[in-house]
C-alpha positions as a Markdown table, in Angstrom:
| # | Residue | x | y | z |
|---|---|---|---|---|
| 1 | Met | 11.1 | -37.4 | 49.6 |
| 2 | Leu | 12.7 | -39.1 | 52.5 |
| 3 | Asn | 14.7 | -42.2 | 51.6 |
| 4 | Lys | 17.4 | -44.4 | 53.3 |
| 5 | Tyr | 20.0 | -41.8 | 52.4 |
| 6 | Thr | 18.1 | -39.0 | 54.0 |
| 7 | Phe | 17.4 | -41.0 | 57.1 |
| 8 | Ile | 21.0 | -42.0 | 57.6 |
| 9 | Ile | 22.5 | -38.5 | 57.0 |
| 10 | Ile | 19.8 | -36.1 | 58.3 |
| 11 | Val | 18.0 | -37.9 | 61.2 |
| 12 | Pro | 21.2 | -38.3 | 63.4 |
| 13 | Leu | 21.9 | -34.6 | 63.1 |
| 14 | Leu | 18.4 | -33.7 | 64.2 |
| 15 | Cys | 18.6 | -36.2 | 67.1 |
| 16 | Leu | 22.1 | -34.9 | 67.9 |
| 17 | Leu | 20.9 | -31.3 | 68.2 |
| 18 | Asn | 17.5 | -32.0 | 69.9 |
| 19 | Ser | 17.7 | -35.1 | 72.0 |
| 20 | Ile | 20.3 | -33.8 | 74.5 |
| 21 | Thr | 18.8 | -30.7 | 76.2 |
| 22 | Pro | 21.0 | -27.9 | 77.5 |
| 23 | Ala | 20.2 | -29.0 | 81.1 |
| 24 | Lys | 21.7 | -32.5 | 80.4 |
| 25 | Ala | 24.6 | -31.4 | 78.3 |
| 26 | Asn | 27.1 | -30.5 | 81.0 |
| 27 | Val | 29.9 | -30.3 | 78.4 |
| 28 | Val | 29.6 | -29.0 | 74.9 |
| 29 | Ile | 32.4 | -29.9 | 72.4 |
| 30 | His | 32.7 | -27.7 | 69.4 |
| 31 | Ala | 34.2 | -29.2 | 66.3 |
| 32 | Ala | 34.3 | -28.7 | 62.5 |
| 33 | Gly | 35.7 | -30.3 | 59.4 |
| 34 | Ala | 35.4 | -33.2 | 57.0 |
| 35 | Thr | 32.1 | -34.3 | 55.6 |
| 36 | Phe | 33.6 | -37.7 | 54.8 |
| 37 | Pro | 33.1 | -39.0 | 58.4 |
| 38 | Tyr | 30.1 | -36.8 | 59.3 |
| 39 | Pro | 27.5 | -39.7 | 59.3 |
| 40 | Ile | 29.5 | -41.8 | 61.7 |
| 41 | Tyr | 30.4 | -39.0 | 64.0 |
| 42 | Ala | 26.7 | -38.1 | 64.2 |
| 43 | Trp | 25.8 | -41.6 | 65.1 |
| 44 | Trp | 28.6 | -42.0 | 67.7 |
| 45 | Ala | 27.8 | -38.6 | 69.3 |
| 46 | Leu | 24.2 | -39.4 | 69.6 |
| 47 | Arg | 24.8 | -42.7 | 71.5 |
| 48 | His | 27.8 | -41.5 | 73.6 |
| 49 | Gly | 26.0 | -38.3 | 74.6 |
| 50 | Arg | 23.2 | -40.4 | 76.2 |
| 51 | Leu | 25.8 | -42.0 | 78.4 |
| 52 | Asp | 27.7 | -39.0 | 79.8 |
| 53 | Gly | 25.5 | -36.0 | 79.0 |
| 54 | Ser | 28.1 | -34.4 | 76.7 |
| 55 | Lys | 27.1 | -32.8 | 73.4 |
| 56 | Leu | 29.1 | -32.7 | 70.2 |
| 57 | Glu | 28.4 | -29.8 | 67.9 |
| 58 | Tyr | 30.1 | -30.8 | 64.7 |
| 59 | Asn | 30.0 | -28.4 | 61.7 |
| 60 | Ala | 30.7 | -30.4 | 58.5 |
| 61 | Thr | 32.5 | -27.6 | 56.7 |
| 62 | Gly | 34.8 | -29.8 | 54.7 |
| 63 | Ser | 38.4 | -30.6 | 55.6 |
| 64 | Gly | 39.8 | -27.2 | 54.6 |
| 65 | Gly | 37.3 | -25.5 | 57.0 |
| 66 | Gly | 38.3 | -27.9 | 59.8 |
| 67 | Ile | 42.0 | -27.2 | 59.4 |
| 68 | Arg | 41.4 | -23.4 | 59.4 |
| 69 | Arg | 39.2 | -23.5 | 62.4 |
| 70 | Ile | 41.5 | -25.5 | 64.6 |
| 71 | Glu | 44.5 | -23.3 | 63.5 |
| 72 | Gln | 42.4 | -20.3 | 64.5 |
| 73 | Lys | 41.6 | -22.0 | 67.8 |
| 74 | Val | 37.8 | -21.5 | 67.4 |
| 75 | Val | 37.0 | -25.2 | 67.8 |
| 76 | Asp | 38.0 | -27.8 | 70.3 |
| 77 | Phe | 39.1 | -30.2 | 67.5 |
| 78 | Gly | 39.3 | -30.2 | 63.8 |
| 79 | Ala | 38.7 | -33.0 | 61.3 |
| 80 | Ser | 40.3 | -33.6 | 58.0 |
| 81 | Asp | 40.6 | -36.4 | 55.5 |
| 82 | Ala | 43.8 | -34.7 | 54.2 |
| 83 | Pro | 46.5 | -35.5 | 56.7 |
| 84 | Leu | 48.7 | -32.5 | 57.6 |
| 85 | Ser | 52.4 | -32.8 | 57.0 |
| 86 | Gln | 54.7 | -33.2 | 60.0 |
| 87 | Thr | 55.9 | -29.6 | 59.3 |
| 88 | Glu | 52.4 | -28.3 | 59.5 |
| 89 | Leu | 51.7 | -30.2 | 62.7 |
| 90 | Asp | 54.8 | -28.9 | 64.3 |
| 91 | Gln | 54.1 | -25.3 | 63.2 |
| 92 | Tyr | 50.8 | -25.2 | 65.0 |
| 93 | Gly | 51.6 | -27.6 | 67.8 |
| 94 | Leu | 49.0 | -30.2 | 66.7 |
| 95 | Ile | 48.7 | -33.9 | 66.8 |
| 96 | Gln | 46.5 | -35.9 | 64.4 |
| 97 | Phe | 45.1 | -39.4 | 64.7 |
| 98 | Pro | 42.8 | -41.5 | 62.5 |
| 99 | Thr | 39.3 | -42.6 | 63.4 |
| 100 | Val | 37.9 | -44.7 | 60.5 |
| 101 | Leu | 38.8 | -45.6 | 56.9 |
| 102 | Gly | 36.6 | -45.2 | 53.8 |
| 103 | Gly | 36.8 | -45.4 | 50.0 |
| 104 | Val | 36.3 | -42.6 | 47.5 |
| 105 | Val | 34.2 | -43.9 | 44.6 |
| 106 | Pro | 33.3 | -42.7 | 41.1 |
| 107 | Val | 29.6 | -42.3 | 41.0 |
| 108 | Ile | 27.8 | -42.2 | 37.7 |
| 109 | His | 24.4 | -41.4 | 36.1 |
| 110 | Ile | 24.5 | -42.9 | 32.6 |
| 111 | Pro | 21.3 | -44.1 | 30.8 |
| 112 | Gly | 21.2 | -47.9 | 30.6 |
| 113 | Ile | 24.3 | -48.4 | 32.8 |
| 114 | Lys | 23.8 | -50.0 | 36.2 |
| 115 | Thr | 26.1 | -50.1 | 39.1 |
| 116 | Ala | 29.4 | -52.0 | 38.8 |
| 117 | Gln | 28.9 | -52.4 | 35.0 |
| 118 | Leu | 31.2 | -49.6 | 33.8 |
| 119 | Met | 34.9 | -50.3 | 34.1 |
| 120 | Leu | 37.4 | -47.5 | 34.5 |
| 121 | Thr | 41.2 | -47.3 | 34.8 |
| 122 | Gly | 43.0 | -44.6 | 36.7 |
| 123 | Pro | 44.4 | -42.8 | 33.6 |
| 124 | Ile | 41.0 | -42.8 | 31.9 |
| 125 | Leu | 39.4 | -41.4 | 35.1 |
| 126 | Ala | 42.0 | -38.7 | 35.2 |
| 127 | Asp | 41.4 | -37.8 | 31.5 |
| 128 | Ile | 37.7 | -37.5 | 32.2 |
| 129 | Phe | 38.3 | -35.0 | 35.0 |
| 130 | Leu | 41.0 | -33.2 | 32.9 |
| 131 | Gly | 38.3 | -32.7 | 30.2 |
| 132 | Lys | 40.3 | -34.8 | 27.6 |
| 133 | Ile | 37.6 | -37.5 | 27.4 |
| 134 | Thr | 34.3 | -35.7 | 26.8 |
| 135 | Lys | 31.8 | -38.3 | 25.6 |
| 136 | Trp | 30.7 | -41.7 | 27.0 |
| 137 | Asn | 31.2 | -43.4 | 23.7 |
| 138 | Asp | 34.9 | -42.2 | 23.5 |
| 139 | Pro | 37.0 | -45.0 | 21.9 |
| 140 | Ala | 39.0 | -45.5 | 25.1 |
| 141 | Leu | 35.9 | -46.2 | 27.1 |
| 142 | Val | 34.4 | -48.4 | 24.4 |
| 143 | Gln | 37.5 | -50.4 | 24.1 |
| 144 | Leu | 37.6 | -50.9 | 27.9 |
| 145 | Asn | 33.8 | -51.8 | 28.0 |
| 146 | Pro | 33.1 | -53.7 | 24.8 |
| 147 | Lys | 29.9 | -55.4 | 26.2 |
| 148 | Leu | 28.3 | -52.1 | 27.2 |
| 149 | Ala | 26.1 | -49.9 | 24.9 |
| 150 | Leu | 27.7 | -46.7 | 25.9 |
| 151 | Pro | 25.7 | -43.7 | 24.7 |
| 152 | Asn | 26.7 | -40.8 | 22.5 |
| 153 | Leu | 26.3 | -38.5 | 25.4 |
| 154 | Pro | 28.5 | -35.7 | 26.7 |
| 155 | Ile | 30.2 | -36.4 | 30.0 |
| 156 | Ser | 29.2 | -34.0 | 32.8 |
| 157 | Val | 31.8 | -33.9 | 35.5 |
| 158 | Val | 30.8 | -33.1 | 39.1 |
| 159 | His | 33.5 | -32.2 | 41.6 |
| 160 | Arg | 33.7 | -30.7 | 45.1 |
| 161 | Thr | 33.6 | -27.0 | 45.9 |
| 162 | Lys | 35.7 | -25.5 | 48.7 |
| 163 | Gly | 38.6 | -27.2 | 50.4 |
| 164 | Ser | 37.9 | -31.0 | 50.6 |
| 165 | Gly | 39.7 | -33.9 | 52.1 |
| 166 | Thr | 37.8 | -36.2 | 49.7 |
| 167 | Thr | 39.3 | -34.2 | 46.9 |
| 168 | Trp | 42.7 | -34.5 | 48.4 |
| 169 | Ile | 42.3 | -38.3 | 48.5 |
| 170 | Phe | 40.9 | -38.4 | 45.0 |
| 171 | Thr | 43.7 | -36.2 | 43.5 |
| 172 | Asn | 46.4 | -38.1 | 45.5 |
| 173 | Tyr | 45.2 | -41.2 | 43.5 |
| 174 | Leu | 45.0 | -39.4 | 40.2 |
| 175 | Thr | 48.5 | -38.0 | 40.7 |
| 176 | Lys | 49.9 | -41.5 | 41.2 |
| 177 | Val | 48.2 | -43.0 | 38.1 |
| 178 | Ser | 48.3 | -40.1 | 35.6 |
| 179 | Pro | 51.4 | -38.1 | 34.7 |
| 180 | Ala | 49.1 | -35.6 | 32.9 |
| 181 | Trp | 47.2 | -35.0 | 36.1 |
| 182 | Ser | 50.3 | -34.9 | 38.2 |
| 183 | His | 52.0 | -32.4 | 35.9 |
| 184 | Arg | 49.0 | -30.1 | 35.7 |
| 185 | Phe | 47.4 | -30.2 | 39.2 |
| 186 | Gly | 49.0 | -32.7 | 41.6 |
| 187 | Val | 47.5 | -33.3 | 45.1 |
| 188 | Asn | 45.4 | -30.6 | 46.7 |
| 189 | Lys | 42.2 | -30.1 | 48.7 |
| 190 | Leu | 41.1 | -27.3 | 46.3 |
| 191 | Ile | 41.5 | -27.7 | 42.5 |
| 192 | Asn | 40.9 | -25.1 | 39.7 |
| 193 | Trp | 38.9 | -27.7 | 37.8 |
| 194 | Pro | 39.1 | -27.5 | 34.0 |
| 195 | Val | 35.6 | -28.9 | 33.5 |
| 196 | Gly | 32.4 | -29.6 | 35.4 |
| 197 | Gln | 30.1 | -28.3 | 38.1 |
| 198 | Ala | 30.6 | -28.2 | 41.8 |
| 199 | Gly | 28.7 | -29.8 | 44.6 |
| 200 | Leu | 28.9 | -28.8 | 48.3 |
| 201 | Gly | 30.2 | -31.7 | 50.4 |
| 202 | Asn | 29.9 | -35.4 | 49.6 |
| 203 | Gly | 26.1 | -35.2 | 49.7 |
| 204 | Gly | 26.1 | -32.3 | 47.3 |
| 205 | Val | 28.1 | -34.2 | 44.8 |
| 206 | Ile | 25.8 | -37.2 | 45.0 |
| 207 | Gln | 22.8 | -34.9 | 44.6 |
| 208 | Lys | 24.1 | -33.3 | 41.4 |
| 209 | Val | 25.1 | -36.6 | 39.9 |
| 210 | Gln | 21.6 | -38.0 | 40.5 |
| 211 | Gln | 20.1 | -34.9 | 38.9 |
| 212 | Thr | 22.4 | -34.7 | 35.9 |
| 213 | Asn | 22.2 | -37.1 | 33.0 |
| 214 | Gly | 25.5 | -38.4 | 31.7 |
| 215 | Ser | 27.4 | -37.3 | 34.9 |
| 216 | Ile | 30.3 | -38.6 | 36.9 |
| 217 | Gly | 31.5 | -37.5 | 40.3 |
| 218 | Tyr | 33.4 | -38.8 | 43.3 |
| 219 | Ala | 32.2 | -39.3 | 46.9 |
| 220 | Glu | 32.9 | -41.2 | 50.0 |
| 221 | Tyr | 31.4 | -44.7 | 49.9 |
| 222 | Ala | 29.1 | -44.3 | 52.9 |
| 223 | Tyr | 27.2 | -41.6 | 51.0 |
| 224 | Val | 27.2 | -43.6 | 47.8 |
| 225 | Ala | 25.9 | -46.8 | 49.5 |
| 226 | Gln | 23.2 | -45.1 | 51.5 |
| 227 | Ser | 22.0 | -43.1 | 48.5 |
| 228 | Asn | 22.0 | -46.3 | 46.3 |
| 229 | Ser | 24.0 | -44.4 | 43.7 |
| 230 | Pro | 25.4 | -46.4 | 40.7 |
| 231 | Tyr | 29.2 | -46.5 | 40.7 |
| 232 | Ala | 32.0 | -47.7 | 38.4 |
| 233 | Leu | 34.5 | -50.5 | 38.9 |
| 234 | Leu | 38.2 | -49.4 | 39.1 |
| 235 | Lys | 41.3 | -51.2 | 37.9 |
| 236 | Asn | 43.6 | -51.5 | 40.9 |
| 237 | Ala | 47.4 | -51.4 | 41.1 |
| 238 | Asp | 47.6 | -55.2 | 40.5 |
| 239 | Gly | 45.5 | -55.0 | 37.4 |
| 240 | Tyr | 42.2 | -56.3 | 38.7 |
| 241 | Phe | 38.8 | -54.5 | 38.4 |
| 242 | Val | 37.4 | -54.3 | 41.9 |
| 243 | Lys | 34.3 | -53.2 | 43.7 |
| 244 | Pro | 34.2 | -50.7 | 46.5 |
| 245 | Thr | 33.6 | -52.8 | 49.6 |
| 246 | Ala | 34.6 | -52.6 | 53.2 |
| 247 | Lys | 36.8 | -55.7 | 52.7 |
| 248 | Asn | 38.6 | -54.1 | 49.8 |
| 249 | Phe | 39.1 | -50.8 | 51.7 |
| 250 | Lys | 40.5 | -52.8 | 54.6 |
| 251 | Ala | 42.9 | -54.5 | 52.2 |
| 252 | Ala | 44.6 | -51.2 | 51.5 |
| 253 | Ala | 45.2 | -50.6 | 55.2 |
| 254 | Gly | 47.4 | -53.6 | 55.5 |
| 255 | Tyr | 50.0 | -51.9 | 53.3 |
| 256 | Val | 50.3 | -48.8 | 55.6 |
| 257 | Asp | 52.9 | -48.3 | 58.3 |
| 258 | Trp | 50.7 | -46.8 | 61.0 |
| 259 | Ser | 53.7 | -45.8 | 63.1 |
| 260 | Lys | 54.4 | -43.0 | 60.7 |
| 261 | Lys | 53.0 | -39.5 | 61.0 |
| 262 | Gly | 51.9 | -36.7 | 58.8 |
| 263 | Thr | 51.2 | -37.3 | 55.1 |
| 264 | Asp | 53.1 | -40.6 | 55.2 |
| 265 | Ile | 49.7 | -42.1 | 56.2 |
| 266 | Val | 48.2 | -42.5 | 52.7 |
| 267 | Leu | 46.3 | -45.4 | 51.4 |
| 268 | Thr | 45.8 | -44.7 | 47.7 |
| 269 | Asn | 46.9 | -47.1 | 44.9 |
| 270 | Lys | 48.1 | -49.8 | 47.2 |
| 271 | Pro | 48.9 | -53.3 | 45.9 |
| 272 | Gly | 46.8 | -56.4 | 46.3 |
| 273 | Lys | 44.3 | -58.4 | 44.2 |
| 274 | Gln | 41.3 | -57.2 | 46.1 |
| 275 | Thr | 42.4 | -53.7 | 47.1 |
| 276 | Trp | 40.2 | -50.7 | 46.2 |
| 277 | Pro | 42.6 | -48.1 | 44.9 |
| 278 | Ile | 41.1 | -44.9 | 46.4 |
| 279 | Val | 41.1 | -45.4 | 50.1 |
| 280 | Gly | 41.7 | -42.8 | 52.8 |
| 281 | Ala | 41.7 | -42.4 | 56.6 |
| 282 | Thr | 40.0 | -39.4 | 58.3 |
| 283 | Phe | 41.8 | -37.6 | 61.0 |
| 284 | Ile | 41.2 | -35.6 | 64.2 |
| 285 | Leu | 43.4 | -32.6 | 64.9 |
| 286 | Met | 44.0 | -31.4 | 68.5 |
| 287 | Tyr | 46.5 | -29.1 | 70.1 |
| 288 | Lys | 49.3 | -30.8 | 72.1 |
| 289 | Ile | 48.9 | -28.2 | 74.9 |
| 290 | Gln | 45.3 | -28.1 | 76.1 |
| 291 | Arg | 44.1 | -24.9 | 77.9 |
| 292 | Asn | 40.9 | -26.7 | 78.9 |
| 293 | Pro | 41.7 | -30.1 | 80.2 |
| 294 | Glu | 38.1 | -31.0 | 80.9 |
| 295 | Ile | 37.1 | -30.5 | 77.3 |
| 296 | Ala | 40.1 | -32.4 | 76.1 |
| 297 | Gln | 39.4 | -35.3 | 78.4 |
| 298 | Lys | 35.8 | -35.4 | 77.1 |
| 299 | Ile | 37.0 | -35.5 | 73.5 |
| 300 | Leu | 39.4 | -38.4 | 74.2 |
| 301 | Ser | 36.8 | -40.2 | 76.3 |
| 302 | Phe | 34.4 | -39.9 | 73.3 |
| 303 | Phe | 36.9 | -41.3 | 70.8 |
| 304 | Asn | 38.0 | -44.0 | 73.2 |
| 305 | Trp | 34.4 | -45.1 | 73.5 |
| 306 | Cys | 34.2 | -44.9 | 69.6 |
| 307 | Tyr | 37.2 | -47.2 | 69.4 |
| 308 | Gln | 35.8 | -49.6 | 71.9 |
| 309 | Glu | 32.0 | -49.6 | 71.2 |
| 310 | Gly | 31.5 | -47.9 | 67.9 |
| 311 | Asn | 32.6 | -50.6 | 65.4 |
| 312 | Phe | 29.1 | -51.9 | 64.9 |
| 313 | Phe | 27.7 | -48.4 | 64.0 |
| 314 | Ala | 30.6 | -47.7 | 61.7 |
| 315 | Asn | 30.4 | -51.0 | 59.8 |
| 316 | Ala | 26.6 | -50.6 | 59.5 |
| 317 | Ile | 27.0 | -47.5 | 57.4 |
| 318 | Asp | 30.0 | -48.7 | 55.4 |
| 319 | Tyr | 33.0 | -47.4 | 57.1 |
| 320 | Val | 36.1 | -49.5 | 58.0 |
| 321 | Thr | 37.3 | -49.4 | 61.6 |
| 322 | Leu | 40.9 | -49.5 | 62.7 |
| 323 | Ser | 42.6 | -52.6 | 64.1 |
| 324 | Pro | 42.9 | -53.0 | 67.9 |
| 325 | Glu | 46.7 | -52.6 | 67.6 |
| 326 | Val | 46.4 | -49.2 | 65.8 |
| 327 | Lys | 43.8 | -48.0 | 68.3 |
| 328 | Gln | 46.1 | -48.9 | 71.2 |
| 329 | Asn | 49.0 | -47.1 | 69.5 |
| 330 | Ile | 46.8 | -44.0 | 69.2 |
| 331 | Arg | 46.0 | -44.1 | 72.9 |
| 332 | Gly | 49.7 | -44.1 | 73.5 |
| 333 | Val | 50.0 | -41.0 | 71.4 |
| 334 | Trp | 47.3 | -39.3 | 73.5 |
| 335 | His | 49.2 | -40.2 | 76.7 |
| 336 | Gln | 52.6 | -39.1 | 75.4 |
| 337 | Glu | 51.7 | -35.9 | 73.5 |
| 338 | Leu | 48.6 | -34.3 | 75.0 |
| 339 | His | 49.2 | -32.2 | 78.1 |
| 340 | Asp | 47.7 | -29.4 | 80.1 |
| 341 | Leu | 49.4 | -26.0 | 80.7 |
| 342 | Tyr | 51.4 | -27.6 | 83.6 |
| 343 | Gly | 52.7 | -30.6 | 81.6 |
| 344 | Asn | 50.3 | -33.1 | 83.1 |
| 345 | Pro | 49.1 | -35.8 | 80.7 |
| 346 | Ile | 45.5 | -35.3 | 79.5 |
| 347 | Trp | 45.1 | -39.1 | 79.1 |
| 348 | Pro | 47.1 | -40.6 | 81.9 |
| 349 | Ile | 45.8 | -44.1 | 81.7 |
| 350 | Ile | 46.0 | -46.2 | 78.5 |
| 351 | Pro | 43.1 | -48.7 | 78.7 |
| 352 | Arg | 42.9 | -51.7 | 76.4 |
């Protein structure tokens, strides 16, 4: 049955593939990567394609797939929620720049428990995904939620399959709040999960949680909101239980030095009374030396338009946009670091 979630996620893809005919699409951009930003990339591509006749073919393979494909030079750009280290960027001659921010949210399916009723802490969340807490009426959960009638029901964990930037953000947070998680797994896009079942992409996790009684998973908030999935509150670094909202995601961004590069750009477990603790940016990966300047210019023109005109669409489906200052800094990076084979800048003008 079609619902709001289906419309938001599926219809833009169909429009993207079908509304721009090959005769009109004078340039086709091939890309692959993160599912985290896929909904907003689809909306942006649909609207921008109508303006200049270009077509974006984006394969939402997950962040691991996006990184592999750009490293193999089979796409024009890759997309990843897991930022590459400066060493990795230098090794392949890449730059990365962020497009939007979003929150990773614990989604639940517990009989009698509605959205924002269950409270969780980082260590308890880690113990659930470690398989140490196995029932919803575990004493640790009951003590944290004395007003809830938590059922004597096994916890069914749902996690991502394949290499996932959402998993990278999630495990980055767990590593910071749980020594047990840090010691056993640490931060990675792909985890040898001790418990649970796997879902393909953010949408696949949502679907399995919805279908499985007593389940808990994690997904990017745009998917959670558009599917109307119940979620849990999380205790943040300052000790407050907060909701996942755009305002609370944006609060985390204020504690990041955006002039840094590589994996220094991380937004998990930041301070602040309102800050949601699991926030991440999603990134575009491009080669510094571009063999096809026309395609590269189309890519930058697309993202420049997204920065200038795309805020409304991003906010409408629960993403957080970057500040004007950060966007202008990114345009400066394009100008300074992206060149054709002869050393000419791909983005010679830095519009405001």
